[in-house]
C-alpha positions in Angstrom: 16.0 20.2 -6.9 17.6 16.7 -6.5 14.6 13.7 -6.0 15.4 11.4 -3.2 16.1 7.4 -4.4 12.4 6.6 -3.1 10.6 9.0 -5.4 13.1 8.9 -8.1 12.7 4.8 -8.1 8.8 5.5 -8.1 9.0 7.8 -10.6 11.0 5.3 -13.1 8.6 2.3 -11.9 5.7 4.1 -13.0 7.0 5.1 -16.5 8.1 1.5 -17.0 4.9 0.6 -15.7 3.3 3.0 -18.0 5.3 1.6 -21.4 3.9 -2.1 -20.3 0.4 -0.9 -19.6 0.4 0.6 -23.1 1.5 -3.1 -24.3 -0.9 -4.4 -22.2 -3.6 -2.3 -23.5 -2.6 -3.1 -27.3 -2.4 -6.5 -27.1 -5.7 -6.6 -25.1 -7.5 -3.7 -27.4 -6.5 -6.0 -30.6 -7.8 -9.1 -29.3 -10.4 -7.9 -27.1 -11.8 -5.1 -29.1 -10.6 -6.1 -32.0 -11.4 -9.4 -32.7 -13.9 -10.1 -30.1 -11.9 -12.1 -28.4 -12.7 -13.2 -24.5 -11.8 -10.5 -22.2 -10.0 -12.8 -19.7 -8.0 -14.5 -22.4 -6.6 -11.1 -23.4 -6.2 -10.1 -20.1 -3.8 -12.9 -19.2 -2.2 -12.3 -22.8 -1.5 -8.9 -22.0 -0.7 -9.2 -18.9 2.0 -11.8 -20.0 3.5 -9.1 -22.3 4.0 -6.2 -20.2 5.1 -8.4 -17.6 8.2 -9.5 -19.1 8.8 -6.1 -20.8 8.6 -4.7 -17.3 11.0 -7.4 -15.7 13.5 -6.2 -17.8 13.2 -2.5 -18.0 12.7 -2.2 -14.5 16.0 -4.5 -14.2 17.9 -2.5 -16.4 16.7 1.3 -15.3 14.6 1.4 -12.5 16.6 -0.3 -10.1 20.1 -0.4 -12.2 21.7 1.4 -9.1 20.8 -2.1 -6.8 21.2 -4.5 -9.8 24.1 -3.1 -11.7 26.3 -6.8 -11.5 23.6 -8.7 -11.7 22.2 -10.6 -15.0 18.9 -11.3 -16.0 17.5 -14.7 -14.2 14.3 -17.0 -14.8 14.6 -16.5 -10.8 14.2 -12.7 -10.7 11.6 -13.0 -13.6 9.7 -15.6 -11.5 10.0 -13.5 -8.5 8.6 -10.3 -10.6 6.0 -12.2 -11.7 4.8 -13.8 -8.3 4.7 -10.1 -7.2 2.9 -8.9 -10.6 0.4 -11.8 -9.9 -0.6 -10.0 -6.5 -1.8 -6.8 -9.0 -2.8 -9.3 -11.6 -5.2 -10.4 -9.1 -6.8 -7.1 -8.5 -6.8 -6.1 -11.9 -9.2 -9.1 -12.8 -11.5 -8.4 -10.3 -11.4 -4.3 -11.3 -11.7 -4.8 -14.4 -14.7 -7.5 -14.4 -16.1 -5.4 -11.8 -16.4 -2.3 -13.9 -17.7 -4.1 -17.0 -20.3 -5.6 -14.5 -21.3 -1.6 -13.0 -20.7 0.0 -16.2 -23.0 -2.3 -19.1 -22.8 0.1 -21.3 -19.0 0.7 -21.5 -18.1 2.3 -24.9 -14.6 0.1 -24.8 -13.6 -3.0 -22.1 -10.2 -1.0 -22.3 -11.4 1.4 -20.2 -12.1 -0.8 -17.8 -8.9 -2.8 -18.4 -7.2 0.3 -17.7 -8.6 0.9 -14.3 -7.6 -2.4 -13.2 -4.2 -1.8 -14.3 -4.1 1.2 -12.1 -5.4 -0.5 -9.3 -2.3 -2.7 -9.1 0.5 -0.4 -9.5 1.4 0.2 -6.1 1.3 -2.9 -4.8 3.7 -4.2 -7.8 5.8 -1.4 -7.0 6.5 -2.1 -3.5 6.8 -5.8 -3.7 9.1 -5.0 -6.4 11.2 -2.5 -4.4 11.5 -4.7 -1.2 11.2 -8.4 -2.8 12.5 -8.3 -6.3 15.0 -5.9 -6.9 16.2 -5.2 -3.1 19.9 -5.7 -4.3 22.3 -8.1 -6.3 21.9 -11.5 -4.5 23.5 -14.8 -6.4 20.5 -15.1 -8.7 22.5 -16.2 -12.0 22.4 -19.8 -11.2 18.9 -20.1 -12.2 
């Protein structure tokens, strides 16, 4: 059975996001849980590592059928970053809410993972309809 394109994009987006999440969680775990650094600082750092990786992979894989002639660009990256910031705001709110409500949480990384999942759907829609909607001349940036 062949998946139609919207489902294929969502599945690929989720796979790319999963890889970005692993990178995010690894950075977060090493900083917050191992080194004892501030959870908010490590959330920002993990987020930026994941966003950078996800932009490149989504451009070259998830939405490659739309972006085949478009090079990676700073303009495209900042569009992706701005969409991702919506998910990031949800991530931060959920992370802090889970830590506040679950005071004896065994690893703060659990709260971080829940926060990441909360923003994924909004990020997909923004990426599909704003960032990777097709090649326009973004190479001038």
